[in-house]
C-alpha positions as CSV (number, residue, x, y, z in Angstrom):
1,M,48.6,82.7,104.7
2,H,51.1,81.2,102.1
3,A,52.5,79.0,105.0
4,L,49.1,77.2,105.2
5,P,48.4,74.0,103.3
6,R,46.6,74.8,99.9
7,G,43.3,73.3,101.1
8,L,43.3,75.6,104.2
9,R,44.3,78.7,102.2
10,W,41.2,78.1,100.0
11,L,38.9,77.7,103.0
12,A,40.4,80.9,104.7
13,L,39.9,82.9,101.3
14,G,36.4,81.6,100.9
15,T,35.3,82.2,104.5
16,G,36.9,85.8,104.2
17,L,35.0,86.4,101.0
18,L,31.6,85.5,102.7
19,W,32.4,87.2,105.8
20,A,33.1,90.5,104.0
21,L,30.0,90.1,101.7
22,P,27.9,92.6,103.5
23,V,30.4,95.2,102.8
24,T,31.3,94.0,99.3
25,V,27.7,94.3,98.1
26,P,27.4,98.1,98.4
27,G,30.9,98.3,96.6
28,L,29.5,96.2,93.9
29,L,26.5,98.5,93.5
30,A,28.6,101.6,93.4
31,G,31.0,99.9,90.8
32,C,27.9,98.9,88.6
33,A,26.9,102.6,88.8
34,A,30.5,103.6,87.7
35,V,30.5,101.1,84.8
36,A,27.3,102.8,83.6
37,A,29.2,106.1,83.7
38,G,32.3,104.8,81.9
39,A,34.4,102.9,84.4
40,R,36.1,99.5,83.6
41,V,36.1,96.5,85.8
42,R,39.1,94.1,86.4
43,W,39.4,91.1,88.9
44,Q,42.8,91.1,90.6
45,P,43.3,87.7,92.1
46,Q,46.6,88.6,93.8
47,R,44.7,91.3,95.8
48,H,41.5,89.2,96.3
49,C,39.5,92.1,94.8
50,L,37.3,93.3,91.9
51,V,38.6,96.8,90.8
52,F,36.5,99.4,89.1
53,H,39.0,101.9,87.4
54,G,38.0,105.3,86.2
55,V,35.3,105.8,88.8
56,P,34.1,109.4,87.9
57,W,33.3,110.7,91.3
58,G,34.9,111.2,94.7
59,P,37.9,113.0,95.8
60,G,40.3,110.8,93.8
61,G,42.4,108.0,94.8
62,A,40.8,104.7,95.7
63,M,38.3,103.4,98.2
64,T,37.8,99.8,99.4
65,L,34.4,98.2,100.3
66,G,34.9,94.5,101.2
67,N,36.5,92.9,98.1
68,V,35.7,95.8,95.8
69,V,38.1,98.7,95.1
70,L,36.7,101.8,93.6
71,D,39.7,103.6,91.7
72,S,39.4,107.1,90.2
73,G,42.5,106.3,88.2
74,H,43.5,103.7,85.6
75,S,45.7,101.6,87.4
76,L,46.4,100.6,91.1
77,E,50.1,100.3,90.4
78,R,50.5,104.2,90.6
79,H,52.2,105.7,93.6
80,C,50.8,107.9,96.4
81,N,52.0,109.3,99.6
82,T,51.4,107.9,102.8
83,Y,49.0,109.5,105.4
84,A,51.8,110.3,107.8
85,H,53.9,111.9,105.0
86,D,51.0,114.2,103.8
87,A,50.3,115.1,107.4
88,G,53.9,116.3,107.8
89,L,54.7,113.8,110.6
90,C,57.7,112.1,108.7
91,R,59.2,111.8,105.2
92,E,58.4,108.6,103.7
93,A,58.8,107.2,100.0
94,P,55.7,107.0,98.0
95,I,53.7,103.7,98.3
96,V,51.8,101.7,95.5
97,I,48.1,102.5,96.1
98,G,47.1,99.0,95.3
99,N,49.1,97.6,98.1
100,H,47.4,100.0,100.5
101,E,43.9,99.1,99.2
102,H,44.9,95.4,99.5
103,A,45.5,95.9,103.3
104,H,42.0,97.2,103.5
105,V,40.7,94.1,101.6
106,L,42.3,91.9,104.1
107,Q,41.1,94.0,107.0
108,C,37.6,93.7,105.7
109,M,38.0,89.9,105.1
110,A,39.1,89.6,108.8
111,L,36.5,91.9,110.4
112,G,33.5,91.5,107.9
113,V,30.6,93.9,108.7
114,L,32.5,95.3,111.8
115,F,35.1,96.8,109.5
116,V,33.0,99.8,108.6
117,P,32.0,100.8,112.1
118,L,35.4,100.2,113.5
119,Y,37.1,102.1,110.7
120,F,35.1,105.3,111.5
121,L,35.4,104.8,115.3
122,C,39.2,104.8,114.8
123,G,39.0,108.2,113.0
124,G,37.7,107.8,109.4
125,V,39.9,109.0,106.7
126,S,42.9,110.5,108.5
127,V,46.4,109.9,109.7
128,R,45.1,109.1,113.2
129,N,43.3,106.1,111.9
130,R,45.1,102.8,112.8
131,F,43.5,101.0,109.8
132,E,45.1,103.7,107.4
133,R,48.5,103.6,109.2
134,A,48.3,99.8,109.0
135,A,47.5,99.8,105.2
136,D,50.5,102.2,104.7
137,R,52.7,100.0,106.8
138,Y,51.5,97.1,104.6
139,A,52.1,99.0,101.4
140,R,55.7,99.9,102.5
141,T,56.8,96.6,104.0
142,G,54.4,93.8,102.8
143,Q,53.5,93.0,106.3
144,G,51.4,94.4,109.3
145,W,48.0,94.9,107.6
146,W,46.2,94.1,110.8
147,P,45.4,97.4,112.6
148,W,46.4,96.2,116.1
149,W,49.6,94.6,114.8
150,R,52.6,95.1,117.0
151,E,56.1,95.3,115.4
């Protein structure tokens, strides 16, 4: 996207934000509930998302809904294992969780409301899910966030 002229970048970003809005709204509602339970909110412009840190429920880690990241931790700069590493399929260096979640933000900005059903049709939260593999690839390399990307 950095190769686009500035005006087109803003247009693409605005279109992506609007397209993802049906998925972002439930994320905002969950984030507001988390703030009532003690979470903190922070805008991360480089990742195009609003992050709610210290979300007091869920299995841990982070979850993306549109342009909202619900994070059980205190920073998205912490490291985590890739899905393939945890499944024992390979040995990979830990990735930055914020970069993984940024890939999901980009996926949702591209797919809009289709993101949620496609994500679950592709296997949900598992190593088999092409959305998760793409997010891990993006966190490792900085490219390839699109779930159907070919190297």
